[in-house]
C-alpha positions, 0 to 999 in steps of 0.5 A: 351248137346250142348255148343251153344250161348244160353248155353254160355249166361246162364253160363254168367248169372250164374256167374254174379248172383253167384259171381258178383251180386253187380256189376251193369250192366250199358250196354248190355253185350254179350257173344259169341264164338270167334275163336279157339286160343292156348293162349287166353282163353277169352277177353272183348271189347267195341262194336259199340253200347256201349255194352261190348262183352265177347269172349270165345275161340271156343275150349271150345265148346268141351265137353271134356273141363271141365266146370270149365275152362269156368266158370273161364274164364267168371269170369276173364272177368267179373273182367275186366268189374268190374274194368272198362275195356271195360265197362261203370263202372269207371276204377279202375286201369291203367292196367287190370292185374296190381299187380295181381288185377284179382287174388285178385278180383277172390279170394275176390269173392270166385272164387280163388279155381276155378281159381286154378283148371283151372290153374292146368287143363290147365297146365296138359292138354292144350298142349296135347289137342291142339296137338290133336285138333288144327293143327299146325300153318303153315307159308306161306312165301312170295317170294319177287322178285326184278325187276331190270330195266337196262337203256342202 
C-alpha cells in the first residue's frame, strides 16, 4: 500500500463521512501532502479559487507512522473548517484554538480517544522518528562585509 494523494483523499472522505457528516461542504476541499516538518502535523488554508486546502506533513507518507495519527490530524483540520477558519462557513470563534475548542469539538464528535492515542504516540515516538528520518537543521551564516570608503 502506498500513501499517495488518492489514499489521502480517501482518508479525508472517510473522516468527513464518519465524524463530520453534519458539516456542509460549501466549497471544494482539497487535501495534499505538504513539506516534511518537525512540528506542524497539518494545516488548512484558503486557496486561490475559494477552495479550502488541507495540507498534511509529508513525513506521514511513511508506513511506520500509524494511520490513527493521520486520521486525528485530518479530524483536527476539519474542526477548523467546521468553525469557519479558511472555509466559507460562519466563523464561530475569534481564534482557532481558543479555550480548547478543538479538543472539545473532537470529543463531541467521538474523536477524543483517537486524539489521545495520537498525542501519546507522538510523545513517545516522534522525537526518535525525527532523529532517524529528518536530518538536523543546518544554519547557513551569512558573512557581512563592511565596505569602508575613505576620502583622501
